[in-house]
C-alpha positions in Angstrom: 0.0 0.0 0.0 2.9 2.4 0.8 4.4 1.7 -2.6 1.1 2.4 -4.4 0.7 5.6 -2.4 4.2 6.7 -3.3 3.5 6.0 -7.0 0.2 7.9 -7.0 2.0 10.9 -5.5 4.7 10.7 -8.1 2.1 10.5 -10.9 0.2 13.5 -9.4 3.4 15.6 -9.3 4.4 14.6 -12.8 0.9 15.5 -14.1 1.2 18.9 -12.5 4.7 19.4 -13.8 3.9 18.4 -17.4 0.3 18.7 -18.5 0.4 16.9 -21.9 -3.1 15.7 -22.8 -3.2 13.4 -25.7 -5.4 15.8 -27.7 -2.6 18.4 -27.8 -0.4 16.0 -29.7 -2.8 15.3 -32.5 -2.4 17.0 -35.9 1.1 18.2 -35.0 2.7 15.7 -37.3 2.3 14.9 -41.0 -0.9 12.8 -41.4 -2.4 14.0 -38.1 -0.4 11.6 -36.1 0.3 11.4 -32.5 3.5 13.3 -31.6 5.8 11.5 -29.3 9.3 11.9 -27.9 11.0 8.6 -28.3 13.3 8.2 -25.4 15.4 5.1 -24.9 16.0 3.6 -21.6 19.1 5.6 -22.0 19.2 8.5 -24.4 16.4 10.8 -25.5 15.5 11.0 -29.2 14.7 14.4 -30.7 11.2 14.7 -32.2 10.8 14.4 -36.0 11.5 17.6 -37.8 14.2 19.0 -35.6 17.5 19.3 -37.4 20.0 16.7 -36.3 17.4 14.6 -34.6 16.9 10.9 -35.0 13.5 9.9 -36.4 12.2 7.1 -34.3 8.6 8.2 -34.2 6.3 5.6 -35.8 4.0 6.7 -38.6 0.4 7.6 -37.8 -0.9 4.2 -38.9 0.9 2.6 -36.0 -0.8 4.7 -33.3 -4.2 5.0 -31.7 -5.6 8.4 -30.8 -5.0 7.9 -27.1 -8.5 6.6 -26.3 -9.3 3.4 -24.4 -5.9 3.4 -22.7 -7.3 1.6 -19.7 -8.1 -1.4 -21.9 -4.6 -1.3 -23.3 -3.1 -1.2 -19.8 -5.3 -4.2 -18.9 -3.8 -6.1 -21.9 -0.3 -5.1 -20.8 -1.1 -6.4 -17.3 -2.3 -9.8 -18.6 0.8 -10.1 -20.9 3.2 -9.2 -18.1 1.8 -11.9 -15.7 1.5 -14.4 -18.5 4.9 -13.9 -19.9 6.7 -13.9 -16.5 4.9 -17.1 -15.5 5.8 -18.7 -18.9 9.4 -17.6 -18.5 9.9 -19.3 -15.2 8.0 -22.4 -16.3 10.2 -22.6 -19.4 13.3 -22.1 -17.2 12.2 -25.0 -14.9 11.7 -27.3 -17.9 15.1 -26.2 -19.3 16.7 -27.1 -15.9 15.0 -30.5 -15.9 16.3 -31.2 -19.4 19.8 -30.1 -18.3 19.8 -32.5 -15.4 18.4 -35.3 -17.6 21.0 -34.8 -20.3 23.8 -35.0 -17.7 22.5 -38.4 -16.4 21.5 -40.0 -19.7 22.3 -38.8 -23.2 19.5 -39.3 -25.7 20.0 -41.3 -28.9 19.7 -38.1 -31.0 22.4 -36.3 -29.1 24.7 -39.3 -29.4 24.1 -39.6 -33.1 25.0 -35.9 -33.6 28.2 -36.2 -31.6 29.3 -39.3 -33.5 28.5 -38.1 -37.0 29.1 -34.3 -36.8 32.7 -34.4 -37.7 32.2 -37.2 -40.2 30.3 -35.0 -42.6 32.0 -34.7 -46.0 34.7 -31.9 -45.9 33.5 -30.5 -42.6 36.3 -31.7 -40.4 39.0 -30.5 -42.8 37.5 -27.1 -43.4 36.0 -26.3 -40.1 37.9 -28.4 -37.6 40.5 -25.7 -36.7 37.9 -23.0 -36.3 35.7 -25.2 -34.1 38.7 -26.0 -31.9 39.4 -22.4 -31.3 35.8 -21.6 -30.6 35.3 -24.6 -28.3 38.4 -23.6 -26.4 37.2 -20.0 -26.0 33.7 -21.1 -25.0 35.0 -23.6 -22.5 37.0 -20.9 -20.8 33.9 -18.8 -20.1 32.0 -19.0 -16.8 28.2 -19.4 -16.7 27.5 -15.7 -16.6 29.7 -15.0 -19.7 28.0 -17.9 -21.5 24.7 -16.1 -20.9 26.0 -12.7 -21.7 27.4 -13.3 -25.2 24.2 -14.7 -26.7 22.2 -11.8 -25.2 24.9 -9.4 -26.5 24.8 -10.8 -30.0 21.0 -10.7 -30.1 21.2 -7.0 -29.1 23.8 -6.3 -31.8 21.7 -8.1 -34.4 18.7 -5.9 -33.5 20.9 -2.8 -33.7 22.0 -3.9 -37.2 18.3 -4.2 -38.2 17.7 -0.6 -37.1 20.4 0.5 -39.6 18.7 -1.1 -42.5 16.0 1.1 -44.0 14.1 -1.9 -45.3 13.3 -3.0 -41.7 12.4 0.4 -40.3 8.6 -0.1 -40.3 8.9 -3.5 -38.6 11.4 -2.1 -36.1 9.1 0.8 -35.3 6.1 -1.3 -34.8 7.5 -4.2 -32.7 10.8 -3.0 -31.2 9.7 0.2 -29.6 7.4 0.1 -26.5 4.6 2.7 -26.4 1.2 2.3 -24.6 -0.3 4.4 -27.5 0.9 2.1 -30.2 -1.3 -0.5 -31.9 1.1 -3.3 -31.0 1.4 -3.1 -27.2 2.2 -6.5 -25.8 5.2 -8.0 -27.7 7.0 -4.7 -27.9 7.2 -4.8 -24.1 9.7 -7.7 -24.6 11.3 -7.0 -27.9 12.1 -3.4 -27.1 14.4 -4.6 -24.3 16.7 -5.9 -27.1 16.4 -2.8 -29.1 19.1 0.0 -29.4 19.2 2.7 -32.0 22.7 4.1 -31.4 26.0 2.4 -30.9 26.7 4.5 -27.7 23.4 3.3 -26.1 24.1 -0.3 -27.1 27.7 -0.2 -25.9 26.9 1.3 -22.5 24.1 -1.2 -21.8 26.2 -4.2 -22.9 29.1 -3.0 -20.7 26.9 -2.9 -17.6 25.3 -6.2 -18.5 28.7 -7.9 -18.8 29.7 -6.4 -15.5 26.9 -8.0 -13.5 26.0 -11.1 -15.5 28.7 -13.3 -14.0 27.9 -12.4 -10.4 24.1 -12.8 -10.7 24.3 -15.9 -12.9 26.8 -17.5 -10.6 24.3 -17.1 -7.7 21.1 -18.3 -9.4 22.2 -20.4 -12.3 21.7 -19.8 -16.0 18.1 -21.0 -16.2 16.8 -18.8 -13.4 19.1 -16.0 -14.6 17.5 -15.9 -18.1 13.9 -16.1 -16.7 14.6 -13.3 -14.3 16.3 -11.1 -16.9 13.5 -11.4 -19.4 10.9 -10.9 -16.7 12.7 -7.8 -15.5 12.5 -6.4 -19.0 8.8 -7.0 -19.4 8.0 -5.7 -15.9 10.1 -2.5 -16.5 8.1 -1.9 -19.8 4.8 -2.4 -17.9 5.7 0.1 -15.2 6.7 2.5 -18.0 3.4 2.0 -19.7 1.4 2.5 -16.4 3.3 5.7 -15.5 2.9 7.2 -19.0 -0.8 6.6 -19.0 -1.3 7.8 -15.4 0.8 11.0 -15.9 -0.5 11.7 -19.4 3.0 11.6 -20.8 3.0 9.5 -24.0 6.3 8.4 -25.4 8.1 5.5 -26.9 11.0 3.7 -25.2 13.6 1.2 -26.1 16.7 -0.3 -24.6 17.9 -3.1 -22.2 18.3 -0.8 -19.2 15.1 -1.9 -17.5 16.1 -5.6 -17.6 19.7 -4.7 -16.5 18.3 -2.7 -13.6 16.5 -5.9 -12.5 19.9 -7.6 -12.4 21.4 -4.7 -10.6 18.7 -4.6 -8.0 19.1 -8.3 -7.4 22.9 -8.1 -7.1 22.9 -5.1 -4.8 20.3 -6.9 -2.5 22.2 -10.2 -2.4 25.7 -8.5 -2.0 25.0 -5.2 -0.3 28.6 -4.7 0.9 30.1 -5.3 -2.5 32.2 -2.4 -3.7 31.2 -0.8 -7.0 32.8 2.0 -9.0 32.3 4.2 -12.1 34.6 3.4 -15.0 35.1 7.1 -15.8 36.1 7.9 -12.2 39.0 5.7 -11.1 39.6 5.3 -7.4 36.0 6.2 -6.4 34.0 3.3 -5.0 30.8 2.9 -3.0 28.8 0.0 -1.6 26.2 -1.8 -3.7 23.5 -1.0 -1.2 24.2 2.7 -1.5 24.3 2.4 -5.3 20.9 0.9 -5.7 19.3 3.2 -3.2 20.8 6.2 -4.9 19.7 5.1 -8.3 16.2 4.3 -7.2 15.9 7.7 -5.5 17.2 9.5 -8.6 14.6 7.7 -10.8 11.8 8.5 -8.4 12.8 12.2 -8.6 13.0 12.0 -12.3 9.5 10.6 -12.5 8.2 13.3 -10.2 10.0 16.2 -12.0 9.0 14.9 -15.4 12.5 14.4 -16.7 12.4 12.7 -20.1 16.0 12.1 -21.1 15.7 8.7 -19.5 12.8 6.3 -19.0 12.9 6.6 -15.2 9.8 4.6 -14.7 11.2 1.7 -16.6 14.5 1.9 -14.6 12.6 2.1 -11.3 10.3 -0.7 -12.2 13.2 -3.0 -13.2 15.1 -2.2 -10.0 12.1 -2.8 -7.7 11.5 -6.1 -9.4 15.1 -7.1 -8.9 15.1 -6.1 -5.2 11.8 -7.9 -4.6 12.9 -11.0 -6.4 16.1 -11.2 -4.3 14.0 -11.1 -1.1 11.0 -13.3 -2.0 11.4 -14.5 -5.6 14.0 -17.2 -4.9 11.9 -18.7 -2.2 8.4 -18.3 -3.4 8.8 -18.5 -7.1 11.9 -20.5 -8.0 11.8 -22.4 -4.8 8.4 -23.8 -5.7 9.3 -25.2 -9.1 9.4 -28.9 -7.9 5.7 -29.6 -8.8 6.3 -28.2 -12.3 9.3 -30.5 -12.7 7.2 -33.5 -11.6 4.4 -32.7 -14.0 6.9 -32.3 -16.9 8.5 -35.5 -16.0 5.2 -37.3 -16.0 4.2 -35.8 -19.3 7.5 -36.6 -20.9 7.4 -40.2 -19.6 3.9 -40.7 -20.9 4.8 -39.3 -24.3 7.9 -41.5 -24.4 5.9 -44.6 -23.5 3.2 -43.9 -26.1 5.8 -43.4 -28.7 7.4 -46.7 -27.9 4.1 -48.5 -28.1 3.3 -47.0 -31.5 6.6 -48.0 -32.9 5.8 -51.6 -32.0 
């Protein structure tokens, strides 16, 4: 109740600071579209038409007129709970399959291992490269093995932004905005989306800094589920705040998901010493860091600052802190029934397949 009271006060202050009714934004853009400031969970984008700005504003056809926002927030709520639940169920099944593969290799996996290098010309042409990659991959810890696929996915999406042929798709599905026609899936896809190399580089640097510590504590399966859930929850909080404060705008970037990892790390290791790469020799405790960041984001929401998506940052951080205190026990700690159900389903399917083969 205290958290809801605080959020309501923040929204009230923000509404007073910036009165931006949806109607004032109509017909300001070519085609009578809805004007928005696209601000990443990092760097603000200049509106269309300003010299030197980056055009990230979707066309009018991708936007509603701002009506029925309550229904759209309801859809976002259902998607958030549904996706987070599915993420942890999927991570549980992944962990089960990992345990199973360690105890008994399937026939398919054995066949692949036995015949992979026997393919015509493969061993001669690719053997040396594979040895180098295998050696590099084997030297990585679990956190680094999770970081690099996530990093490559973010780089791939960044590359798609640079291709004009993909612009319409990117604007529709890889930018989160409660006023857009596509609301749900962009809440997830936007967390892999970066428009500038600077924004991408900063986020990947921070992700690499904390992925090993967090993944080493919770394991790769729980890490991935928590990371993806943090991204969706941060997008949801951003949507809710924009609607409550009448501050429409589109967001993109991995910062919300990364803030979830940061909130978790600082809660589990409050005495860990952190620093700023640009200020050598200056350090502070993780507990002080997360409290300072969350206070800054709360002030940013109250003051209506729009360079960063402070609501997404704060939402991701709160999710990470809460997960550190109750998530491991009441969410991940209760996965045994799901494993049993999956084991029973898998066993029954295997038995039925064996009978049909006879």
